PAMARDO-272866 format. One record per residue (C-alpha): x, y, z; residue in one letter. Coordinates in steps of 0.02 Angstrom, whole numbers, padded with zeros to 5 digits, always signed. Last residue first. Layout:
N
XYZa...
//
This chain:
128
-03494+05463+12614v-03462+05248+12601y-03651+05222+12651p-03694+05289+12464t-03831+05435+12434t-03881+05458+12262p-03929+05657+12231l-04106+05665+12217t-04160+05833+12107l-04332+05886+12092h-04306+06048+12203t-04157+06119+12117y-04269+06244+12000s-04187+06335+11879v-04269+06522+11860p-04204+06611+11690e-04143+06768+11738d-03957+06742+11696g-04010+06670+11491m-04121+06839+11486a-03972+06921+11534v-03882+06838+11391r-04016+06868+11282t-04018+07057+11313q-03828+07054+11276a-03823+06958+11112q-03949+07090+11067a-03850+07244+11126q-03694+07148+11027n-03796+07131+10864q-03876+07298+10868s-03702+07366+10904a-03602+07268+10753l-03760+07335+10636v-03732+07498+10681r-03551+07504+10643g-03569+07395+10470a-03701+07516+10430t-03578+07658+10407a-03445+07547+10321a-03581+07469+10187g-03640+07677+10168g-03498+07697+10061r-03521+07561+09932a-03709+07616+09905d-03881+07514+09891g-03795+07341+09866e-03687+07367+10027v-03824+07421+10127s-03941+07273+10084a-03800+07158+10109i-03751+07215+10273m-03945+07229+10343a-03975+07039+10264q-03820+06996+10366a-03878+07073+10536g-04039+07013+10513a-03969+06825+10502a-03843+06870+10665l-04005+06917+10755n-04087+06748+10704a-03977+06645+10744d-03957+06705+10915s-04135+06708+10925e-04140+06515+10903l-03994+06501+11024e-04120+06592+11154y-04251+06455+11112g-04134+06316+11112e-04060+06361+11271k-04166+06270+11414k-04111+06302+11563i-03976+06179+11657s-03985+06094+11841q-04117+05949+11757g-03970+05877+11666e-03850+05883+11832a-03893+05717+11887y-03846+05610+11734n-03876+05447+11771v-03734+05322+11677d-03646+05324+11837l-03777+05206+11932r-03773+05090+11775d-03587+05073+11804r-03650+05032+11984a-03732+04911+11953k-03619+04829+11810e-03492+04825+11957m-03596+04727+12068a-03640+04594+11947a-03463+04565+11914d-03414+04568+12110a-03550+04439+12135e-03491+04324+11969r-03297+04364+12023q-03343+04289+12206a-03428+04126+12132a-03300+04096+12034e-03179+04125+12182s-03267+04005+12282l-03297+03869+12144k-03111+03875+12125r-03084+03868+12309q-03175+03711+12310s-03079+03649+12159a-02918+03708+12280a-02994+03624+12428q-03023+03440+12328a-02861+03444+12259f-02759+03462+12420s-02860+03327+12492l-02831+03220+12342g-02632+03244+12367t-02657+03208+12555g-02753+03061+12525i-02599+03006+12388a-02474+03061+12515a-02550+02934+12657v-02561+02787+12540a-02361+02807+12474v-02308+02839+12664g-02425+02688+12733a-02341+02588+12570i-02170+02648+12623i-02201+02576+12787g-02265+02420+12732s-02108+02376+12638m
//
């Protein structure tokens, strides 16, 4: 009988130690998960930075110029059609040529726009 009691006592102690070890591992796992969540949040914050934003040229002035050219062409077409129906066809070709030339000049100006890369700092990681 004492052997049974000893066996039950040993089993109870083993079970108690298993539960204690499981609780300890659960706490370690929760701490590791918190650290992983914090590291992931930090990584997501770094991804939100647009490092290429400084490389682009400012396009608003060119877009306004293009809109103005299109509006001027539309006004010229309206004026030519109101003046003479046959004048609309002749004016259309001139307006189209003028708009194409203006767009080409805008493209050249955009291509000549200087872009500075000296202010850019790219992210560095020890994993590269």
